[in-house]
C-alpha positions, 0 to 999 in steps of 0.5 A: 291055111284056116279052118271052121270054129267047129273043126277047130273046137273037134280038134281041141275035143281031141286033145282032151279039151272039154268043148261044148255039145254041137253038130255041123249043118248044111242045111235048114232040115240038118240044123233041125236035126242037130237040135234034137239030138241035143234036145235028146241029151238034155239040152233046152237052148241052142246057139245057131252059129255061120261057119265062115273064116272071119271074126266079128259074126255075132256083131254080123247077125250070124250068131242066134240064140235059140229056145226051141225048134221052130227059132232053130229053123228061123235063124238057120234059114236066115243064116244060110246062104246070107252074106256076112259082112265083117271088119274080117271080110273085107266089104264083099263079106263072105257067104254062110255056107255051113252051121253049128248048132250047139248047146248053150252054155250062159258064161259066168265070166268071160276070158281071153286066151290065144297062142301065137308064135312070138317072132321077137321072142323066138317061141310061142307066147300066151295071151291072156285076158280077163276081158274076154269077147273083146277085140283084143286088138283095141284092148290092146292098145287101150288098157295094154295092162289088162293082156298077159304076155307069157313066152313059153319055154321051147325046151319045157314047155307049158309048166305047172308054174305057167299055170299058177301065174294064168290063174292068179292072173284071171284071178281064180279061186284057191284052196277050198274056195276052187270047189270045182278044181278050176285052176287044175281045169285051167292047167289041163286046158292049156298044157292040151291046147300047147301041144297040139299047136306045137304038133300040128304047125299052128301059127295062131290058136285064139280062143275068145271068150274062154269061160267059165260055165255052171255053178258051184262044184260043176263049173267047167272052162269051156271054148265058146269061141275058137279060131286056129291058123296052120303053117301052110308051109307044113301042111305036107306032114299033116294029111289030117289036117289038111283034109279039113281045108274049106276052099269055098271060103279062099279067094278064087284067084289065091286058090288058083294061084296055089295050085301053080305054087305062086304066093298070091294076094289079092288087094284093092288097088288097080295096079297089078305086081309080078315080083319074084322074091317078097321082099322084093315084092313088098318093095314094089307095093310100097313104092307104088303107094310112093308114088301115088298109084295103089297095087292090085295084088301081091304075087310073089312067082319065087326064085325057081319059076318056070315059064308055065308059072310066069304065064299063070301068074300073069292070067291069074292078075289079069283076070282082076277088072280093077287091074288097070296096068301090070309092072313086071319087077324081076331081079334075076338072082336065081331066077333068069332074066331070060326065063321071066322074059320068054313067060312075059311074052307068051302070057302077054300073046295068050291073054292078049294084054290091053293094059299098059305094061311095064318091065324091070329086069335086072341081073342074071341074063338081063340082056338076053332077057331084055333081047327077047322082050324087045324082039316080041313086038309087044307094046311094052314100057322098059323101066331101068330100075324100080323106081323108074317102073314104079312111075311109068307105072302110075303115070301109064294107068293116069294117061 
């Protein structure tokens, strides 16, 4: 689950991390009022920031500097309701429904810092770079030596020696030269975010840029942007995090699928896929591509799917106008083929399927499942294997 930047910063603040002052706004008037609140604390320059679940907002025109209330009003009016298209939103973009009005903090240095689940090392790893504000994927590809990867021992957590290594990598001043205590600030900062990452079941926490702001003894380490994602499977034990969910930022089909405990991700192709098991679903998409087709979705009905879930899965897939054919690929292990067959029959009759439908069943109660499909009177195409099914749906689409 993703959250907005302002929500991420609020969580950081609760963890004892210094963050820029700011207020969320849902209208132009609220944006101006937020800026006036900041002005009352001595703030003279403001940042108007679009809040969407995607990076690259600045390049898309979603982050603007305002030097007075008129500029706050102007930028808020231009950004609210606009559709931002970034490298993370896809071609359709994302509508801006809220803003974050923040006190401007001109950075002296921009750094990069993130915590990620490192599956290869079986721990949380910290990634850092002195090149903040840049696309970390591009930097990793072109200049990997500029990225520090630091695995964190789950038994001991973040330690002082980890902080010293990170501070040296960032080339922070030492001893008397460190008038603002930047090294101590960095240690407190990373200790705080790692504790929150662990306790809240985060999957990624990215701060880009992490900046040094202020002058002399008043220098501070401060996150000017922050992205946090959470493990959706752990949300049951974090009701406070679940309350931060913004359903307007989610794909409507994916949101509907989650209500029926279906794992669904919309893609750009035209062949709908309904499969049981994430591995089989990925293999199904691969083999469709292999034979020249393009999958329209990833949909895993799970090992314990019911007839109702199969029916709802059908409806969700076929709501997509891009879908020109449907491939049902089921291996009946825990899931029985007759249950899937009944779901397919019910769904096809309710939805009135008008596109080619290819079904491949294998496993538990497969003969019974095939008989149910045969007796249904549906104009479906039976497949003997995954490869056979992929070829048949691609051919049917072409026909």
